[in-house]
N, C-alpha and C positions, 0 to 999 in steps of 0.2 A: 118352162123347163123345170124339171125336179131339181131340188137343192143338191141331190147326190149324183145328177147327170154329169158326165165328163166329156161327151162328144156332141156334135150337132144333132138336134132333134130330127127324127124322121117323121114320116106321116102319122104314126101312132103317138108322137109326143115323147118317144123314148130315144135315148141316144143310140146311134148306129153301133153295131158290134165292133166295127173296125176302129172307130174313133175311141170308144171306151176302152177296148183292150189295149190299143196303143198307149193311151194316157196312163193306164195302170202299170203297164210294163215299164214305161219311162220313169214313173214314180218309184217303182222298186229299184231301178238301176241307179237313180240319183239320190234317193232318200228324201226327195222333196214331195210335199203334197200327200204323204202317207197318212191314212186315218190314225187318229190318236187311239191308244189302248184304253178304252173307257173302263174306269174302275181301277186301273193299275198305275196310272200316273206316268210320268216320264221315265225313260230308261236311265238309270243312274250310272255313275262311273263303275268300272269293273276293278275289283281288287283281289288280291290273293286271299284265299280263305285262311282263317285263324284256327288253330287246333290247340287243344289243352290235353295234357296227359290225364288219364282217368284219375290217378291219385291226387291230382290238384283240383278236381272239381269241387271238392268240399270247401275249399278256400273261397270259392265264388258265391257261397250260399249267403242269403240275406235273412236276418231274423224277421219273420212276419208273424204277428200275433193276431188275436181277435180284435174285433172292432168294439169300441166302448170306452169306458172311463177306467183309469188305472186306480185300483183300490188298495194297492199295496204290493208286496213281494211274497213269493212263495218260499218254501223251505230251502230251495236252491238259489234264491236271490233273483229269480226271474220275475218280470212284471205280471201281476195278476189283474186281469181285465174283466169288468162286469159290463155286459151290454144291457143297459137299462132302458134304452129307447127301442121299442119293439113293435112290430105291426100286429101283435097279438096281446091280449090281456096278460099282465105279468105282476104277480104278487110276491113280495119279499117280506119276510118277518125276521127282525133282528132282535135277539134277546141279548141286550147289551147296554152300553152307556150312551149318554146323550152326545158325548164328543165324537164317537164314530158316526152316529146318525148325522151330525152337522157337517162332518167332513164329506159324507156321501152326498149331502144336499149341495154343498159348494161345488163339488166336482161334477155333479149332474148339471148344474147351472152352467159350468164352464163348457160342457158339450153342446150347449144351445138349447137345453130343456128349460121350460118354465117350471118353477118349483112351488107348489102350494103346500104350506105347512099348516096342519090342523093340530092345534095344541091348546092345552089349558094353562100353560106357563109361557105366555108370549114374551115376558121379560127376558127369558133365556134365549130367545131367538131374535130379539130386536136388532142387536148389533150386527148379527150375520146378515139379516134382511137389508139393512142399510148399507152394508159394505159390498154385498154381492152385486155384480153387474155394472159396476162403475156408475152408479146413479140410475141405472135402468131398473124398473120394477120386475126383475126376473124371479125374485123370491117374495111371495106374499104370505101374510099370516092371517089365520082365520080361527075363530073360536070353534070349540068342538061341536060338530053337527052343523056348522054354518059354511061349509065350503061350497061355493056355487059351481055350476057346470063350467068346465075349463075349455071346452072346444078344442080338444087335442087333435092333431093332424100330423101327417108325415113331415110337413114343413114347420110344425110348431108342437113338438112332443111336450108331454107334461109328466112330471113326477110329483105325486102326492105323498108327503111324509106325514104319518099319523103318530103324533106324540101325545097320547091320550091316557096315559097311566096304565095301571095293571089290568083294568077291565075296559078296554076300548069299546064303545058302542058300535054297532054296525054303521058303517060310513054311508053318507048319502051319495058321495062320489066314489065309485068302485072302479076297478081296473078295467081297461078297454083298450082297443087298438091304439097305440102310441100314447097310452096313459098307464103308467105303472104306479103301483101303490106300495110304499114301504111303511111297514108297521113296527114301531118301536116298543118293546116290552122291557122294563127294567129288570124283571125277574120272571120266572116261570109262574104263570097264574092260571086259575081255572079255565080261562078262555084260550090258553096257549095251545092245547092239543088240537082244537078245531083250526086255529090259524096255521099251525105247522103243517097239518095234513093237506090243507088247500093251497099252500104256498108253492110257487115254482122254485124259490130259493130261500134257504133258511141260514141265518147267521147266528152263531152262538159264541158269546164271549164267556169270561170266567163266571161260573155259577157254583153253588154249593154241591157237595158230594151227592146229596139226596136228589137235587135237581138234575144233576148229571146223569144219574141212573134213569130218571123218568125221560129225559130227552133221548138218551141212548135207546130206550125201548120204543119211543114214538118214531124216531128216525131210522131205527134198525142199525145203530152203530156198533162196531166191534167193541168189546170190553176195553181194550187198550186205549181206544180213542175217547170213549165217553168218560173214562176215569181221568184222562188228561184235562178235561174241561174245568175241573176245579183247581187246576194249577196254572192256567194260562196267564201270561204276562199282560200288562195293560197294552192295548192296541192290537192284541192278537185275536183273530176271529176264525172259527171253523165254519166254512161255508159249505153247505150241503145241497145237493140236488138228488133227484131220484137215483141217478147213476154215478155220481161223483162226489168226492169230498176233498177239501183242500184247506190247510191251515195258511192264513195269510196275515202278515204283519203290516199294519197301516201306520205310516209315519207321516206326520204333518209337514207340509212345505213351510218355508220361512213365513210366508203370508198367512197360512192357516194357523201356525203356532202363535204368531203375533195376535191374531184375532181370537182364537179359541183356547190358547194355552197348549200345554203338552198333552199327550195321550193319557187317558184315564178311564178306568172302568166305572168308578163311582162318581156321582155328581154331588 
């Protein structure tokens, strides 16, 4: 007999119409033996519906921002978030100080990324590499031009920080899916225009007035914004994309300040 038969089997092996119809009718009357509502679960308790006046709806809103690491606050005091772990190649160029680059590295590691630092001044990064990850090797240091393949994936994203001075050589490890590259330039250098033009995101901290004019021309900044670049306070960065610009103040947490000191533009 079929698992769904409800009456005695006839010659063809199917339940007789009378028995099946009677059983289904009885099930409807008693509520017993009814088929479950596949995909919908059990029928829950019934309650009166709740209603909210239209003018009160705004009070129920929840602040939902972008996904990524918090790099500071904007001019209105709202969190500024950078999605550094991406399924596409992502290049970031920061014309600024070592302090900001190190804060970005620590916060990238806090999101679960492995951080590979390519640097000619390993002594400036040693304390950070030892403190990050609670003893786990989530931040590794490499000589310039000696970064091995990182094997980035969605489950193990990588951020490569290039701290290679004014004229960083072309890196052996480049941006790739789930592998972002952050290049730190202390000042505007002859290689800066090429880096700025190919970067998905550019950060600019305090620079000289002449450098501000050049950066404004390369990035297409309004005069008011590029003139501001020579007056920025320590910890303030203008982050630029092709279609958006935002001033962000980065402030260290207690742990970051204890390890790196206070925000500073000059090293």
